[in-house]
N, C-alpha and C positions, 0 to 999 in steps of 0.2 A: 216177543220170542225170547229176548235176553232175560226178561224177568222170569219166564218159564224155566229157562235153564238154571237160573239162580235158585229157584225153588227146588228144582230137581236135584241139584247138587247138594242141597242142604242135608238130605238124609245120608248121602254117601259121606259127606264131610263129618257129620256127627259121629258116624261109625269110625271114620279114619282118625279123628282127633283123640289122642290118648287122654285118659283121665289124669287130672292134675294130682290127685291123691286118692288112695284107696279109701281113706276115711272120709266121712261127709265133710266137705269143705264149707266154710261159711259162704253164704251167698254174697256175690260182689255186685254192687250197684253199677249197671252199665247204662250209659246214656249216649245218644247220638252226639257225634263230634269228638268223642274221646279217642285218643291215640292208642293203637294196639302194637305191642312189641313182642318179639319172639323170645325163645329161651335164653339167648345170649345178649338180649337187649337191643337187637337190631329192629328198626321199624318195620312193621308188617302192613299197617294201613290205618284206616280211620273207621270208627263205627258210623255207619250211614243211618241205620234205624234199628229200633228194638220193638218187637211185637211178641207179646206173651213170653215164651221161653226161647225165642229165636232172635239172634243178633246178626245183622247183615254188616259184614266188614268189607270195605272197598279198599283193595290193595293198589288201585291205580291201573291194574291190568284186568282184574276180575272182581266180581262181587261174590262173596261166600257167605252162606247162611250157616251159622254155628249156634250150638246150644249155649245158654247162659252159663252152664256148668263148665264150659271150656275155658273160662276166664278166671284169672287171679288178679289181685291188686298189685300194681307195680308202682315204683316211686313216681314215674312220670305219666301214668295212665293205667293201661291194662296189659296183661301178659297172657300169651297162649303158648302151648307146647309145640308150635310149628313156626318155622321161619317163613318169610314172605315167599321165597322160592318154593318151599314145600307146600304152602297153601295154594299158590298159583298152579303148581303142578297137579295138586289134588283136584282143583276146580276144572282144569283143562282135561284131566283124565275122566272125571265124572261126566263132563259135557260130551266128550268123544264117545264114551260108553253109552250114554243116553241116545245120542244121535245114531250110533250103530244099531242099537236095539230098535229104534224107530224105523230106520231104513229096512231092517230085516223084516219088520212087521208089515211093510207096504207090499203085500203080495196080492195077486189077482183074487178078487172075491172079498177082500177085506172091506168091511163097512166103514164109511167115512162120515163123521158127524160135523155139525157146526161147532164153533168154538164154545158155545154154551152147552153143547151135548144134547140139546133139546130136539134137534132136527137131523135126520139122516140126509146127507147131501147126495150120496151115491155109493158106488163100490169101486175099488181099485180095479182097473182093467190091465194096467201095465206100468212099467217105469223104466227110465234109463238113468244115467248119472245125474242129470239135471232136472228132469220133469217126471211127474206122475200123471198118468191119464186116468181120469175118473169117469165112470159111466153115470151120468146124471139123467135119469128118465129117458134113456135111449140116446142121449147126446154125449159125445165124448168131449170132455173138458180137460185141457192140459194145464196143470198147475206146477209151479216150481217146487222142488223138494222142500225148500225152507218154508213153505206155506203149511206144512204138516207138523203136528205135535201129538204126543201121547198124553192122554188125560190121566188124572190120578187113578181112575178105575180101570186103566189099561186100554180104553177105547182110543181109536185114532180120530183126530179132528183136524180141521183146517183152521187157520187163524182168522176166520171171518164168521160173522153171524149168518144165519140163513138169508136175511134180507140183503146183506152186503154181497153175498155170493150170487143171489138171484139177479141183483142189479148189475153186477160185474159181467155175468154171462149175457145179459140183455143189452149191455153197453149203455146203461143209464146210471146216474148217480143214486146212491142209496138214500132213502128218506130218513 
């Protein structure tokens, strides 16, 4: 789930990160382990990973996905146009916004899929602050709210495969 929120925050943070320059800036080589600093030189975090044009920065509080174009070369590593506090606040806001959107979408009749999106688990019957009741083939299954996620296509899914879900409601281990 944490990785999901990291990915979800990436798009919001890419939009929230100001461009370093209006002109095309030279590409900066970004590698895992490099230190990242803010505009006044304060430490923001460390590059955890780089994949294509997405860089995951670990601030110690959050993990933020930023575009490679958000970075400039600094004397002691890399620089971005956000302080650690600004980046942590942006991740927290993006996470809260994504969660609020997810919770708002968990309305009666909403189709719920497996984590792979391949199988329909059932439909939302109701919810409270902690649990969502899903109608699975006429059986009511109560799942914690944090077991749900929005998929990139907007579909609602649970954090289990169909086999894991079936095993869980049957009370047997998944194969």
